[in-house]
N, C-alpha and C positions, 0 to 999 in steps of 0.2 A: 436391620440392614436394608439398604436402598433396593427397590425393585427395578426390574428391567423395563424400559419404556416399550410399550406395545409397538410391534413392527409396522402395523397399519398406520399408527399415529406418526411414526417417523416419516413414512412415505407421504402422509398428508402434509406434514410440515415442509418437506422438500418441494412438494407441488404448489404449496400456498405462497411461499416467499420467493419471488424472482431473484435469481442470483445477481443480476445487474443492479437491482434496487439495493441489495445489501452491500455490494462492493462499492457502489457510488457513495455510500456513507463515509468511506475512508479515502477514496481517491477519485480524481477526475477521469472519466472514461470518454473516449472519442471513437468515432466510426473507424473500424479496421477493415471493412469490406467483408463480403460474404455473410453478412448478418452478425459478424463478431464485433466486439468492442475492445479497445486497447487503452492501456495507461501505464504509468510508472509503477513497477512492482513494489508492494509494501514490505516484502520479505527480504529484499537485498537492495543495495544502493546502486542505482543506474541512472544514466542521463538520457538514454533512448528507450522508449517504451517497448518492452518485450513481453509484457503481461497482457494476456488476452482472455476475454470472457465470451462464452457462447451462451446467450440467453435461451436459445431454443433447446440446447442440450442440458442446461443447468450446470455447466462446468466452467472452471477457470484453469489456466495453465500459464506458467511463466517459462518462456523459452530461454531465459537467462540462468535462473537458479533451479529450474525443473520442479518447483513447487506446483501442485495442482490438486484438483478435487472438486467436490460439489459445494453447495452453499454451506452445509454443516461444517465441512472441512475448513472452509475459509474462515468462518467465525471461530472455530477452534484454534486455528493458527494465529489469527490476527489479535485475538484477545486472550490467548493462552487458557482456553477452557477445556474441560473434559468433553467427551461426546455428549453425555447427558446434559451438561450445563448449556452447551451450544443449542441442543434441541429445545431445551426449556426456554431459552431466551427467544429463539425464533418462534416457538409456539406462542409465547406471550405477545409477540408483535402481531401474529396472525389471528389471535383470539381463539386458539385451538386448546381445548382441555385435554391433557395427556392422560392416558391410562397406564398404570404400572402393574406389572406381573409380579408374582412371588411376594405378596404381602400388601398390595394396594398402594394407594397414594397418600403420602404423609409429607406435606411440604417442609415441615420443620426438620425432617431427617433426610429426605431424599434429594434435596437440592444441594448443589456443590457449594464449596466455601465461597468462591468468588460471587456466585449469584446471591448468597446471603449477605455478603458485605455490601454489594451494590444496593440490595433492597434496604439494608439498614441506612445507607446514605440517602436514598430517596425518601424514606420515612422521616429521617432527621431534617432533610431540606424542607419538606412540606410543613413540619412542625415549626421550624424556625420562621418560615414565611407567616404562619398563623400568629406566632408570637409578636412579630413586628407589626402586624396589622391590628391586633386586638389588645395586646398587653399594655397596661398603663406604664409599666416599667420601661417599655421600649420607646418611650417618648424621646429619650436621648438619641436613639438611632434614627427616628423619624426626623428629628431636628437636624441631625448631621446631614442627612440626605437632602432635606429641603434647602439648607444653606448652600448646597452645591448644585442646586437647580434640578433636583430629582423629586418628582411627586410620587404619589402612591402608585399610579399606573406604571411609571418607570420602574419602581421597585418590584412590582409584580412581574413585569416583562422579563426582568433579569433574575427573578426569584430571590431577591435579596431578603434576608431574614435577620432575626435577632436571637441571641442566646442569653437566657436569663442569668443573673449574677449568682444564684444559689449553687450549691456544690454538685447536686446530682439530679437536677430536673429532667434533663434529656435521658440520662441513664435509667431513671425509674420509668420514664415514658416508654422507652424502647424495650425494657424488660416486660412491660405490660403488653407489648405487641409480639411477644414470643421470642425475642432475641436473648441469647445467653450472654453471661458476663464475658466468656471467652470471645464470642463474636464481637462484642462491643470493644474489647481491648485490641483485637486484631484489626478492627476497622479504623482505629485511631480516633474514634469519636469519644471514647472514654480513656482514662489512664488510671493507674493504680494509686489509690489513696491509702490512708492509714487503716481504714476499716473496709476496704474494698474499692471497687471502681467508682470514680467520680468523673464529672464532665470535663473534657479537655478544654472546651471553649466556654467561657463564662463572662457575661456582661459585654459582649462584642457584637458588632455588626457583621453579618455572615454572608459571604458570597459563595454559592455552590460552584465548584469547578467540575466541568463535565468533560468527558473524553470526546473524541471526534464522532463517536456514535450517539452522543447525547445523554449518556448515563452519568449520574453524579458519582464521582470517585473520590472527591475530597472537598475541603473548604478553605477559603481565605478569610481570616477574621481580623477586623480592625478594632483597635482599642478605642473606647469611648470615655472612660473615667480616669481621672488623675490617680485614683487609688490603685489602679491596675499597674502592677510593677513589671508586667510582661512587655515584650517588644511591641512596637506600633502595629505591626502586622504579624500574625501568627498563622502558619499554614499547617495543614494536615501533615504528619510525618510520613515518610515512605512506608507504604504497606503493600499487600499483595495486589492491590488494584490501583495504587497511586504512586507515581514517580514524578517528582516536580520537574525533572529535566525532560520529561516526555509528554507533558501536557501544555496546552495553551488556553488561557482563559478566553472564552468567547468563540472558540473554534466551532462549536456546534451551531452557533447563530450565523457565523461569518462564512462557513465553508462553501455554501452554494454560490454566494456572490463573489468569493475569491476565485472559484473555478470559472464562473461566467465572465468576469471582468479581467482575469489574469492579473490581478493586483491584490496585494496584501499590505495593510498598514500595521506596523508593530509599535504599540505604545507601552508605557511603563507600569500602569496600574489599572485596577478594576474600575475605578471611577472614570478613568480616561477612556476605557473601552465603552462604558455607558454613554459618556458624552459624545463620542464619535458616532456611535450607532444612532443616537437620538438626533444628531445633526445630519444624518443621511450618509455617513461614512460607514457603511455596513460591512466593510471588510477588515475592521479593526480587531486585533487580538493582542494579548499580553502574556508575558511569562508569569509564572507563579512563584515569586520569591527567589528567582535564580536568574543568572545571565542568559541571554539568548545564545543558544549553542547548536551543536551538530544535530541532536535529536529533534530540535524544533525545526531546523532547516528541512529535515527529511519529511516532516508532516506537511510543510508548506509546498515543497517541491512536488509532492504527489497531487496536490490540488492545482498548482500552477502549470503542471505538465512541462515546466522548464522550456516553454517556447520563447522565441526571441523577443516577443513583445511584452513578456511578463515583467512586472515591476514590484519591488518590495520597498516600501517607504518606512524608515525608522524615525520616530519622533523621540528626541531626547531633550532634557533640559540643557540650557547653554552653560550651566555651571561646570566645575571641574569634574564632578561625578558623572554628569551627562556626557561630557567629552570622553571620559574614560570608557563609558559604556559603548559609545559610538565606535571608538577605536577597537574595542574588543569585538564588536559585531563585524567590523571590517576584516578582522583576521579570518573569518569564515566566509567572506564575500565570494570567493572563487568557487565555493561549493554550490552556488546558485548559477544557473544559466540565465536567470532573470537579472535585469539591471537593478542596482540598489541605490537608494537615495536617502538623504537625511533632511529632516524638516525641523527647524527650531523656531518656536513661536517668539514674537516680539516680547521683550522684557522677560524672556526665559520662562514664560508661562507654559504649563502643561495643557493638554486639550480640555481638561475639565475646567481649569481656571479661565482659559481663553473663551470657552463657551459662556461662562458666567459674565465675563467682562464685555465681550463683543458679539456674542450670539452665534447661532448655528453656522451662518455663512462664513464667519472667521475660521471656524474649525475645518469646514470643507476647503477653504482656501489654503489653510496651513498644509494639508496633506497632498496638495498638488506638487508633483516633483519639482524641486528647485535645484538642489545641490547634489551631484553624484557623491556617493559615500566615499569613493576614492579621492575625490577632490578635497572633501572635508578632512580626510586623514592626512593628505599631503600638507594642507595648510597648518594643521596642528603640529606636524613634524617640523616644518620650516620655522615656525614661531619659536622653537626651542633653541635656535642657533643664532649666533651673531653674524648676520649676513654682511656686515661692514668689513669683514676680514676675509681674505682668500681661504684661510683654514676653516672658518665657519661655513663658507659656501660649499667647500669641498666635502666637509663632514655631513652637511645637510643633503647634498647630492648622493653621498654613499648610502644614506638611510632611505632616501625617497625613491631613488631610481629603481630598486628591486620591486617597489610597490607598483610603479607605472608598468614595469615589465610583466606584471601579472595580469594586466588588462587583456581580456580575451580578443576583442576586436582590434586588428592590427591598425586600421585607420584611426580609431579612437586612441590607440596607444601612441601613435605619432603625434596627434594633436595635443594630448595631455603632456607628452614630453616637451613640446614647445611651450606649453603653459608653465611647466615646471621650471624651464630655463628663465622665464619671465619672473616667476616667484622668487627665484634665487638671485636674480640680477646678473646672470651669466650671459654675456653678449653673444658668445659663440653658440648659437642655438643648435647647430648641427652636432657640436660636441656632445650635448646632452642627448639628442636624438640617437646618435650612434651608440652612446653608452647604454641607453635603455634597450636598444635593439640587440646589442651584444649580450646583455643579461638575459633577455628573452630567449635568444638562440641557445645560450648555455643551458637554460632551464629545459628547453625542448630536447637538447642533446642528451642530457642526463636521463630524461624519461624515455629516450629513444631506444633503449635496449630491449624493449618489448612493449606490447600494447598497454596503455594506461589501465589501471584497475577499473575505472568507470567507463571504459570504452566497450560497449556491448556489441556483440555480433548481431546481425539480422536474425530474426527468428528462424528463417529457413537454413541458416548456417549452423545452428547449434548441434544438429545431429548429422553433420556431414560425415563424421567418422565415429565409429564406436569400436571398441576392442572386445572380441569374444573372450569368454573365460580362458580359453587357450587358443593361441593362433594369432595371425596378423590382424591389423586393424581393418575393419570393413568400411569401404567408402559408400555410405548409404545413398549418396546422391548420383550414383551412376544410373543410366536409364533402366536397368533391370530392377534395382532396388526402388527407384522412384515409382515405377508402375506398381510394385507390390505395396508400397506405402499408400498410393492413391486408392488401391482396392480396399485396403484396410480402413482408410478414412471413410469410404463409401459404406463399408460394412458396419461401421460404428455410427455414422451420422445419417445415412440414408439406407438402412437395411432393406427397405421395401424394394429398392432398385436392384439388389443383388441376390435376394432370397427367391427361391430355395437353392439356386445353383451354388452359391458361395459355401453353403454348409457341406457340400460334397467335396470341397477342396481339402487336400491333406496338408499337414504341416510341411512336408517335403517340397511343396509347391512354392513355399516362401523361403528363398535361399539365404536371406539375412537372419541370423539367429534371433535378434530382437523382434523381428516381424513374425517369425515362426512362433515365438513365445506369446505374442499378442493373439495370433490365430488360435493357439491352444486355449487361451483364456476365453475367447469368444465361444469356442466349442464347449468349454466347461460351464459357461453361463447359459447354455441352451441354444446357441447358434443365432445367426442373423434372423431366423424365423421368429425367435422370441422377441427380438427387437421390433419387429413389425407390430407385435401385439401391444407392447408397452415400452416405448423408446427410452423414456427417462429411467425407469427401473432397470431396464436392460443394461444401460451404461454403468449403473451402480453395481450390478451383478458381475459385469466383466471386470471392473476394477477389483472387486472382492475376490475374483477368481485368479487374479494375477499372483504369481508365486513369490514376488519380492517387490521392493519399492521401485526398482529400476523399471520393471515391466509395468507396474502401476502408473508410473510417471509417463511412460510411453503411451499407454492407453489414453490417459488424459490429454496428452499432447495431440494425438491423432483425432481425438473427439472434438478438439477445439480448432485445430489448424484448418484454414480455409481450403476447400477443394479447388484444384487448379483451374477448372472450367467454370465460367460464370453461369452458363446454362447447363444444369446437371439433369440429365434425363436417362431413360432406359438405354438409349443408344450409346451414350457416353459410358454408362456403367457396364454395358455389354462389351464395349471395346476393352475395358480394363480386365474383365473376366477372361476374355479370349486371349489377350496378350499374355497374362500370367499363365494360363493353361497351355498355350502354344509353346512357351519357353520351357515349361516342365516337360511337355511331349518331346521337344527337340533335344533336351538333355537326355531323356530316356532313349531316344533313337541313337544318339551318339554312343551311349553305353552298350546298346544291343549290337550296334555295328562293330564295336570293339570286341565284344564277345564272339560275334560271328567270324571275325577275322581269326581269332585264336582257334575256334573249332574247325575252321576250314583247313587248318594245317595238320589235321589228323585227329579230330575229336570223334565222339560217338555220333553216328549218322542220325539216330532218332532225336538226340538232343539238338543236333544241327538243324533238323527239319523244324523242330519246335521254335527255335530261335528265329529261323527264317520266317515262320508264320507270324510270330510276334512283331517282327520288323514290318511286315506287310500291313498288319493291322494298325500299327502306330502311324505309318505313312499315310494310310487311308484316312485315319482320324485327323491328322495334321492338315491334309488336303480339304477335308470337310470343314474344319475350323477356318481355313483361309477363304473358302468359297461361301460359307453360310453364316459365319460369325457365331453369335451367341445362340442361334437356333440349333447348332450342332452340339451344344454342351449337354 
């Protein structure tokens, strides 16, 4: 049975791996102010970045879907790992050797299934590379690459390998490395044969497919021999770590340049990606045996940040299949905020053939945006109709006008409507323009019953209202709650500025139930004083002390959200402490005054005197807070 990872080692992993470095492997982050970073949330679909990372605190929080946590939590959620698997992966990146309790460390038994499958793929990828470089049998693979302009250095850069033709060469090799038959079958590297597992890929050129984090999760295999009765390209089947609709070949190599340049080039094959990268087009990626779809768009959008200058260029063959692929891509065009274009090489050559025929410069020239994808789609539609007849022109307009109406930019929409009129040969240009505008207006009206699903609130609006377990909704953004919120942010982010005074505050001084629950979690974690000693572990303890996921999410949000003042010092912190305390005192004064009024109508004289004394003490304390501020706390 797997042992528990030593707590000190878990803490060491958290401290060693910066959260912004980990998150940046999956999405583009930009400055959000206050030392925080922001990006498009990887856990839900959005067009405005509401996902924030606090490198100083080691936390992330999405103000849209409320997901949040530390580095380990992020890795668990993004890659669907268990806690132990996430710690093990991060420990491997940091070079930390983990210690296990209750039985010691046994890698073959204590690592999770996903970790084992990834390790099997990495081991297989290294072995395939070695086979291509050294095996006499792999000459067919080396010849294939050479004929397409790829030398040994290129093959090594992309980790291209070769799978021998025998039945179980890889299977036996991985067994020797400690992998079980069950793991080999689950990984998709082997398949059931008549006498047990055999290699899935045999006699093929092998391209490792990596996820956005750079781990090998599958393979694309190209047929080399006529005797091979299988398909031209064979991909890893869907497994626990590989879904072909959710991976992009080359994304691990291209992601940084995609984020930096706000441009992505989508090509059709593995050799096209290689040709583009070697020609200097380092933003090229490709799908893996499936059409470019919604899940692929989500990956790119997180890297492109969907800003207005972002561009996605599709390269397709000019034949019927390529045109069909382009039109299919256009169906999802509006899911991008980026502008989309299509590039078709002369003589319908793909980037790999173009590089061979005309060199690197021709490839770089190919992917410079030429034709907007919507324009290409319109021309393909128009070509299907007989434009010499009124009926043909009308039918083409009926199909094409809704496409123009989907264009986001209204100025561009008008210009394209004019172009469409010219394509159709309709002399009354304004008729086409008005028709497109009408369709666009109808589309907006249909969606006007409520906010669009992808329209995100600003982060500061997300918790404007919450509903207590029983009772009316609380408006957390009124001045009272806003001050309580600010004080809690200080207690979580800058505990040294509010300790030890904060630890003397009671839960009743926080009038919003969610904030009172956070105050209790801080108390249960050892108070702000503990945060002064170990700020990062303190936040982990506060989250662990939260009674439920809602409070845990609130803790993460307050730990990440920027403090309202740019310059945060003891004076500012003191103001928040005093304001919250004075409001608590004022509430108590009102309660005592109400009690005094009742007693004055005929209550016990001794009790009346005690209440009068309490009122006098409260009023004196309130005056001291007004005059001396935090010094009176």
